[in-house]
C-alpha positions in Angstrom: 87.2 86.4 111.3 88.1 84.7 108.0 91.7 85.1 106.7 90.4 86.9 103.6 88.5 89.4 105.7 91.6 90.0 107.8 93.7 90.7 104.7 91.0 93.2 103.4 90.9 94.8 106.8 94.6 95.2 106.8 94.6 96.7 103.3 91.9 99.2 104.1 93.9 100.3 107.2 97.0 100.9 105.1 95.0 102.9 102.6 93.4 105.0 105.3 96.8 105.7 106.8 98.2 106.6 103.3 95.3 109.1 102.8 95.8 110.6 106.2 99.4 111.3 105.4 99.0 112.1 101.7 102.0 113.8 100.1 104.5 112.8 102.8 107.2 110.0 102.7 105.1 108.1 105.3 102.1 108.3 103.1 104.0 107.1 100.1 105.3 104.2 102.2 101.8 103.2 103.3 100.7 103.3 99.6 103.7 101.2 98.5 102.9 98.6 101.2 99.2 98.5 100.2 100.2 98.0 96.6 102.5 95.2 97.5 99.8 93.3 99.4 97.2 94.0 96.7 99.6 92.5 94.1 100.4 89.5 96.4 96.7 88.6 96.8 95.3 89.9 93.6 93.0 92.6 95.0 91.9 95.9 93.6 90.6 98.9 95.4 87.0 98.1 94.4 87.4 94.7 96.2 87.7 96.7 99.5 84.7 98.9 99.0 81.1 98.2 100.1 79.7 99.6 96.8 80.6 98.5 93.3 82.6 101.7 92.6 80.5 102.6 89.6 79.3 106.0 90.8 80.9 108.9 89.0 82.8 111.5 90.9 85.5 114.1 90.5 88.8 114.9 92.2 90.7 118.2 92.0 94.5 118.4 92.2 96.5 121.5 92.9 100.0 121.8 91.6 103.0 123.5 93.3 106.7 123.8 92.8 108.5 123.5 89.5 107.4 121.8 86.3 103.6 122.0 87.0 102.9 121.3 83.3 104.7 117.9 83.7 102.9 117.2 87.0 99.6 117.8 85.2 100.7 115.8 82.2 101.5 112.7 84.3 98.1 112.9 86.2 96.1 113.3 83.0 98.0 110.5 81.3 97.3 108.1 84.1 93.7 109.2 84.2 93.2 108.5 80.5 94.8 105.1 80.7 92.4 104.2 83.6 89.2 105.2 81.9 88.9 108.6 83.4 89.2 112.1 81.8 89.7 115.6 82.9 91.2 119.0 82.2 93.9 121.3 83.6 93.7 125.1 84.2 96.6 127.5 83.6 97.6 130.4 85.7 96.5 133.6 83.9 99.1 134.8 81.5 101.5 132.1 82.4 102.6 128.6 81.3 102.2 127.3 84.8 99.3 124.9 85.6 97.4 125.7 88.8 95.1 122.7 89.0 93.4 119.8 87.3 90.0 118.2 87.7 89.7 114.4 87.0 86.3 112.7 86.4 85.6 109.0 86.5 84.0 106.1 88.3 85.0 105.8 92.0 87.0 102.5 91.4 89.1 104.1 88.7 89.6 107.5 90.5 91.0 105.6 93.4 93.6 103.9 91.3 94.5 107.2 89.6 95.0 108.8 92.9 97.2 106.0 94.3 99.3 105.7 91.2 99.8 109.4 90.9 100.8 109.7 94.5 103.4 107.0 94.0 104.8 108.0 90.6 105.0 111.8 90.9 107.8 111.8 93.4 109.7 109.2 91.4 109.4 111.2 88.2 110.4 114.5 89.8 113.4 112.9 91.7 114.7 111.1 88.6 114.3 114.2 86.5 116.5 116.2 88.9 119.4 113.8 88.0 119.2 114.9 84.3 121.9 117.4 83.4 122.6 119.6 80.4 125.4 118.6 78.1 127.7 120.7 76.0 126.0 119.6 72.8 122.4 119.5 73.8 119.5 121.6 75.3 119.5 123.2 78.7 118.9 121.2 81.9 115.3 122.6 82.1 114.5 121.4 78.5 116.1 118.0 79.1 114.3 117.5 82.4 110.9 118.5 80.9 111.6 116.1 78.0 112.6 113.4 80.4 109.3 113.8 82.3 107.3 113.7 79.0 109.0 110.4 78.2 108.3 109.0 81.7 104.6 109.9 81.5 104.2 108.5 78.0 105.8 105.2 79.1 103.6 104.9 82.2 100.5 105.7 80.1 101.3 103.0 77.5 102.0 100.4 80.1 98.8 101.1 82.0 96.8 101.1 78.7 98.3 97.8 77.7 97.6 96.2 81.0 94.0 97.3 80.8 93.7 96.0 77.3 94.9 92.6 78.4 92.0 92.5 80.9 89.5 93.7 78.3 90.6 91.1 75.8 90.2 88.3 78.3 86.7 89.4 79.3 84.6 91.1 76.6 81.8 91.9 79.0 84.1 93.8 81.3 85.6 95.5 78.3 82.1 96.9 77.5 81.8 98.1 81.1 85.1 100.0 80.8 83.9 101.7 77.6 80.7 102.7 79.4 82.8 104.0 82.4 84.8 106.3 80.1 81.7 107.6 78.5 80.2 108.4 81.9 83.4 110.2 82.9 83.3 112.2 79.7 79.7 113.2 80.2 80.4 114.3 83.8 83.3 116.4 82.6 81.3 118.1 79.9 78.4 118.7 82.2 80.7 120.3 84.8 82.4 122.5 82.2 79.1 123.7 80.8 77.9 124.5 84.3 81.0 126.4 85.1 81.1 128.2 81.8 84.5 126.7 80.8 85.6 126.2 77.2 87.7 123.0 76.9 90.4 123.2 74.3 93.7 121.6 73.4 96.9 123.5 74.2 99.9 123.0 71.9 103.3 123.7 73.4 106.1 125.1 71.2 108.8 124.6 73.8 112.1 123.0 72.9 112.4 119.2 73.1 115.3 116.8 73.6 114.8 113.3 72.2 117.7 111.8 74.1 116.2 112.9 77.5 112.7 111.8 76.4 114.2 108.3 75.7 115.8 108.2 79.1 112.5 109.2 80.7 110.7 106.5 78.7 113.2 103.9 80.0 112.7 105.1 83.6 108.9 104.7 83.2 109.5 101.2 81.9 111.3 100.4 85.1 108.8 101.9 87.5 106.4 99.8 89.5 102.9 100.7 88.3 101.2 98.4 90.8 98.9 96.7 88.3 97.3 93.7 90.0 94.4 92.9 87.7 96.4 90.9 85.2 97.9 88.7 87.8 96.3 85.5 88.9 95.0 85.5 92.5 97.0 83.1 94.6 95.4 80.8 97.1 94.8 82.5 100.4 96.5 80.8 103.4 94.2 79.2 105.9 
């Protein structure tokens, strides 16, 4: 077996193990190792698949615990930056989010899923370290603001990385535009079939700019696992 095939086989095994243990520390460790190898050799998830990953699909995510709004915000922010789209649904008569549905091409959905699995525990853990101060908002407000800043930073970094690729390959840039249009059409078709009305929700909750800035800085430091903008090193033989 060629060395390149062996590397792909190892990556696929790591990703399968990560999916089997999704949401656990072991699963996160498998994802982290897979990202590390993908970055080292310049692979993307689509390089490991038999198809071209252009088929459009959807993934549903259910939220639990505290700060479900912020969990959904991170997911949707990552999705938008990676040429997908979707919507979230609230618990009746509550500010809590019960789930979100993401639409996009398979190759993009895979990246959304992996990045969300890696970044969500980082965001939640860092937010727990944020405390109230005598001159500021409550801990809840500051943590929510921190997570808003974190998601905004991650979204901006991903979007910039994708733009770098688009600018270097105009043909691929057109493919990405088409991918997003297909994702949007799939979302709208699904909503119409289910009888959903998709609208924007405007929150009037308190906001702490200092905590937002801290979250933004934390997002800047986080590993987003982008491999596409890196040159592929020579494979060892």
